[in-house]
N, C-alpha and C positions, 0 to 999 in steps of 0.2 A: 369915795365910799372904797374901803382898804381889800383887797386880794387877802383874805384868810383863809384860814383850813377852818372842815369840820375835823375833830379829831377822832380820826377812824381806828380808835381802839378802847378798851374798854380797861381801866383798872380798877383795881380794888387793893385799898391796906388792911395788908393785915398782920397782928405783930411785928410791926415795923416795916414790912416785904412789903416790894408792892409784884401784885402779880398778874399777868397776864391771863384775861380772858378766851373763852370759847377756843381753848386749843384743849384737842383729845389727850387727855392722860395727866395734864398738865398738875393737877391734886394732885394725881397717884404717885406723889414723891417718897422715894425709899427715908427712914426712921434717919439714915444720915444723913440726906440732904437738909433733913428739915431743922438738925440740929445746927448745920454747917449754916444758916439763914438765922437762926436762934439767936447764935454765937456771935454773928457782925453786929456792927455799931449799926444802931439805927438812924441814926443823923451822923454826916450830912443823907440826903437821897439823893443819891446821886443820878443823873440822865443823861445818858451820852446818843448823840445824833450826829448821823451824817451830813455833812456841808451843804451839801446839795439841798435839803430842808430846810435851810437859814439861808442859803445862795441857790439862787438860780440862774442857768444859763439859758438865754433862747440867743436862737441862730436864725440872724435877721439877714438879708440882702445887701446889706452896709459894713455886717462882719457878726461878731457872738457882743449879747447884751449882758447885762448880770444884774438881774432881779432880786429882791426881797425873796423869801422863802416862804411857805405855809406853814412854816414854824413859830416866827418872828415872834405874834401877839402872844403864843405860850409861851414863851422865853420871860417877854417881859413881865407875863401876869406873877412867871414862880420869883424874878428879880421884887415885884411890889409886894408879895408873899413878906420876901429875908426880910423889906426895908420894914414894914410894920410890925414885924418880928422885934424887928429890934430895936423899936422906935417905943414898943409895950415893955423890952424886955432887952435890955441894952447888955445884960451879961451873955446872954443867949447864941449856943451858936448858929450861924445860918440853914434853915433847914435844908433850902436845895441848893444843888448847885451842877453845869453842865458842864461835858466833855463836847467839842465841837471836833469831832473827827475827818482830818483829810487826809488822800491821798496823793493829793498831785502838789510838789513843791515848787511849784509854777504860780500854784495859784494861794498861795500859804499867806502874802503878804495882803494880799488886793483881801481875803479872811480878814485878818486883823483888822485891818482898816474901815472893814462893814462893822466891825463888833464895838470900834471905837467911836463910829457915826452913832452909834444907836444906845450907846452910852451903859454898853452890858459888861464889859471890862472886868467889874466885879464879880461878875457872877460866870462869865462862859471862860473857861480854859480850851484855846484850840490845839490842838494834839495834830502831830505831823507823821502818817504813821503807815506802812504797806499793809494790802488788805489781808495778806496773812498774818499776821501779827494782830487782825481785830480782838478779836474772842482774846486771844493772853491779856493784852490790856485794859478790855473790859472786866479781867476779872481782877485784873494788879489793883485797877482802881475801882471795886465795890461796888462795880455798877447797877442798880435794881434796873431800871429800864434802858433799852434801846431803841431808837426809833431813826427809821431805815427808807432813803427815798421810794424805791423801788422791790418787787419782791426778788429775793434770789439764796443763797447760801449762806449765806450772814445773819440770815434773820432766823434759821433753821437750827444753825449752829448753836445762836447767843441760846435758843431756846433748851437744848437739848442740854447744855452749859448750866440751867436752869434759869435765865438772866431775863425777865420780861421781854419781851419784843414784840414791834409790830411796824407796821409800814403806816407814812402817814402821805396820805394822799395829797392833792389838790383841787379842791372842788371846781365842777363845772360851772356854779354859778357862784360870781365874790359872795360872801358872808362878812356881815362887821359884828365881831366878837369884841370883847372884853378886853383890855389890856391890863386890867388895874388889877382885875379879880379871875380868881382863877379859879374855872367851874368844872369838876368833875361831871360825868355821868357813868352810874356804878350799873351794869347788867345785874336780875336779880336772880336769874337762873344762873347754875354756875360758876358765881361772882362771889355774892354774900351767903346766896344761899344755895345749896346741893343740885345736881342737874337731874334729880331723879324723875320730873317731870319731865325733861326733852328726854330722856333715854325711851319712856315708856313713846312721845313722840315718834322716836328716832327708830325706835321696833315695830310697833303695830298701829303707825298712825295716827290720824288727827282724831279717828271719833274714839278711837283707845284714847287719846290725850283729854280728851274732853269727857269722858267718862270718867275720868279717875283723877282729874280736877272736880270733877260733879261730886264724888265718893268722899274725899279728901277735904273739902272746903273747910272743916271746923279743923283740921288739922295742921299744926303751924310748919312747914317745911324745915329740915334740919340746913345746920349750915356746912359751908364747905369744911371747917378745922372737924365735925364730927366723922365724915364720911372719908374723912382719909385715915382716920388714928384704926 
């Protein structure tokens, strides 16, 4: 059984933009920010990730060992989507591209070797950069989503710049997931629909939330873009 990750993020595709969910005030973006994203090319969807979610290092008594990270199945599924689209639409541009961010020159050759072994060279572009340059490089490459291995300022700074960002955790229990199908889970509240029910729960508790749901059971929820206008 393969060691794979539950993808610890929710994403929504809205007007070509991938937006991270459950982040306070993410949908309260300014008109200027919205215009910026709406004017950017929709394709390719660029996903940048820390090399640590692709290759992991483990400290063993005999030394350091490198193993495949939790993002591998996700990346392989992205490549499969690209391949299928090319098969059916030969003239089309590839939908996804992946930037693999590495800040250690000593690991760069080993990372390139791992990409070749996994036959992901067409999809992945490895980038060597200092941490201080991360956000500017993400913006320069029109990044839609950044995946980090651990919590940190990089994720917060990416979000402040309007780049969707999340942390990809390693599951405690190994889970087998498809490497040929891209499966996305959409969180309804505050992603596809507005967060109106969640705001009731946060402000007044469970009883008020249940009462609000009962009263409005026949009223369709607004979508996210309606409440941002």
